[in-house]
C-alpha positions, 0 to 999 in steps of 0.5 A, spaced: 526 270 395 527 275 390 532 270 387 527 265 386 521 270 384 524 274 379 525 268 374 517 266 375 516 273 372 512 276 377 511 283 379 513 284 386 511 290 391 517 291 396 515 294 402 521 297 405 523 301 411 526 307 409 525 315 409 521 315 403 520 311 396 527 314 393 531 311 399 527 304 399 529 304 392 536 305 394 536 299 399 532 295 394 538 296 389 543 294 394 539 288 395 540 286 388 547 287 388 548 282 393 545 277 388 548 280 381 554 284 380 550 288 375 543 287 376 539 286 369 535 292 367 529 287 366 529 285 373 528 292 376 522 293 372 519 287 375 520 290 382 517 296 385 520 299 392 515 303 397 517 306 404 513 303 409 514 303 417 510 297 420 511 300 427 508 307 425 501 304 427 496 303 421 499 303 414 497 304 407 500 302 401 499 304 394 497 298 389 494 294 394 488 293 389 493 289 385 496 285 390 495 277 390 500 274 395 503 277 401 510 275 404 511 278 411 518 277 413 519 283 417 522 282 424 527 285 429 531 279 430 535 281 436 536 277 442 537 282 447 532 287 445 527 290 451 520 286 450 517 293 448 522 293 442 520 286 440 513 287 441 513 294 437 516 290 431 514 283 431 507 284 434 505 291 432 508 289 425 504 283 424 498 287 426 500 292 420 501 287 415 494 283 417 491 290 416 494 291 409 492 284 407 485 285 409 485 291 404 487 287 398 481 285 394 484 280 390 488 277 396 489 269 395 494 268 401 499 271 406 505 267 409 507 269 415 515 268 417 515 266 424 521 261 427 521 254 430 523 257 437 516 260 438 517 253 442 521 256 447 524 252 453 519 246 451 522 239 452 520 234 447 517 234 440 514 240 438 509 239 432 506 244 427 500 245 430 503 246 437 503 254 439 502 256 446 503 250 450 506 253 457 513 254 455 518 259 457 522 263 453 530 264 452 529 272 450 524 277 448 525 275 441 521 268 442 516 271 446 514 276 441 514 271 435 509 267 439 505 273 440 505 275 433 503 268 431 497 268 436 495 274 432 496 270 425 492 264 428 486 269 430 486 272 423 486 265 420 478 266 421 478 271 415 484 271 411 488 265 407 494 265 412 500 260 412 505 260 418 512 258 416 517 257 422 524 256 420 529 254 425 537 256 425 538 259 418 545 258 415 547 259 407 545 255 401 547 248 401 551 247 395 555 254 395 554 256 402 552 263 400 549 267 405 548 275 406 547 274 414 553 271 418 549 271 425 547 266 430 552 260 429 557 264 425 560 268 430 561 262 435 564 258 429 569 264 427 571 265 434 573 258 434 576 258 427 581 264 430 583 260 436 579 264 441 574 259 443 577 252 447 571 251 452 564 253 451 558 252 456 553 247 453 549 241 453 553 235 449 546 232 448 542 239 446 539 239 439 542 244 434 537 245 428 540 248 422 537 249 416 540 251 409 537 258 406 535 255 399 530 250 403 527 255 407 527 260 401 524 254 396 519 252 401 517 259 402 516 260 395 512 254 394 507 255 400 506 262 398 504 261 390 502 254 390 494 254 390 493 247 392 497 248 399 493 248 405 493 254 410 496 252 416 503 252 420 509 249 417 516 247 420 521 249 415 527 245 419 532 239 419 527 235 424 530 228 424 537 230 422 538 236 427 545 235 430 546 234 437 551 240 440 557 234 441 556 232 433 556 239 431 562 240 435 566 234 432 563 236 425 566 243 426 573 240 428 573 235 422 571 241 417 576 246 420 582 242 422 582 244 429 582 240 436 575 240 438 572 245 443 571 242 450 563 242 452 562 244 459 555 241 461 555 246 468 554 252 463 558 257 466 560 264 463 559 264 455 565 266 452 565 274 450 561 275 444 557 269 443 552 270 450 546 271 446 547 264 443 549 261 449 542 258 451 541 255 444 547 250 446 542 246 451 535 246 447 531 240 448 526 241 443 525 236 437 521 240 431 516 235 428 516 237 420 511 232 417 506 237 414 512 241 411 515 235 408 509 232 406 507 238 402 514 240 399 517 233 398 512 232 392 515 239 389 522 236 389 524 241 395 527 237 401 532 239 407 539 238 406 542 234 412 546 239 416 552 234 416 552 234 408 552 242 408 557 244 413 563 243 409 560 248 403 557 253 409 564 253 412 568 254 405 564 260 403 565 263 410 572 263 409 572 265 402 567 271 404 572 272 410 566 271 415 562 277 411 567 282 410 569 280 403 562 277 401 560 274 394 554 275 390 550 269 389 551 269 382 558 269 383 558 263 388 553 259 384 558 259 378 563 256 383 564 249 383 561 245 388 
């Protein structure tokens, strides 16, 4: 998001979990060094880091009188956290952000970053207006994110709110660049190393992969475009979502390895990817017609995962699956 907001010359107040403002500044500088080897001084002048603990109850921030737009992207994303931990971060944190938004007299918009997987175990189409449809949940993350969305939907009565629901976010479509090698990456890395030959999975299940540039571009547009209506937008690959079987074959062809055997009986998941196991049998298709109708006229469209996969794996290999990361600037400068 910063890589896209900075060129627009906007000033950004970065609320960061930290011991104090100095520590928040150090964390922000670390983020900037993921974008540039030596961040330009002009960039740092556009940003102000403040320490903020959203789980500490009602919070205040200096400078709210200048804030016009709020992007809430803070969350605890672990799949194995207790429900109390998940609710503290994802529901309590959202409540705190909405409270801050209500204290910003110049507020124009709040964008809450949710997840398409609030759909939980729902089978069939899940539309952008769908939320609590009686679904079950694979983990406390999904449940807490749905509860957070319920808070946001209630806040829409007095706040200008937009909900953005990405699916499984991977690297940028042209370069594969990412700072986060989670969700699918551990399985793919284990497969690349010859550690996985068989996975309990439903070959016909859907794996909705979306590239990071589509999500970030979409979030910027939803945040800053005044003509975009409030509401919920699924930032997903939608109709281009892969089945588990197609993803298996795509990975084999891209990495030059024998295809993984898929076991529909869904026995024990290989070591290290247990939390991912339930996502290899998803029977949900995400309807993203509203998002496409809003973003396509702005030139923002999802790249089909089958087209982006080569770049994703190429960068993962160059970056040693996160051990030798490149800056975004360096990755962007390389040939596609």
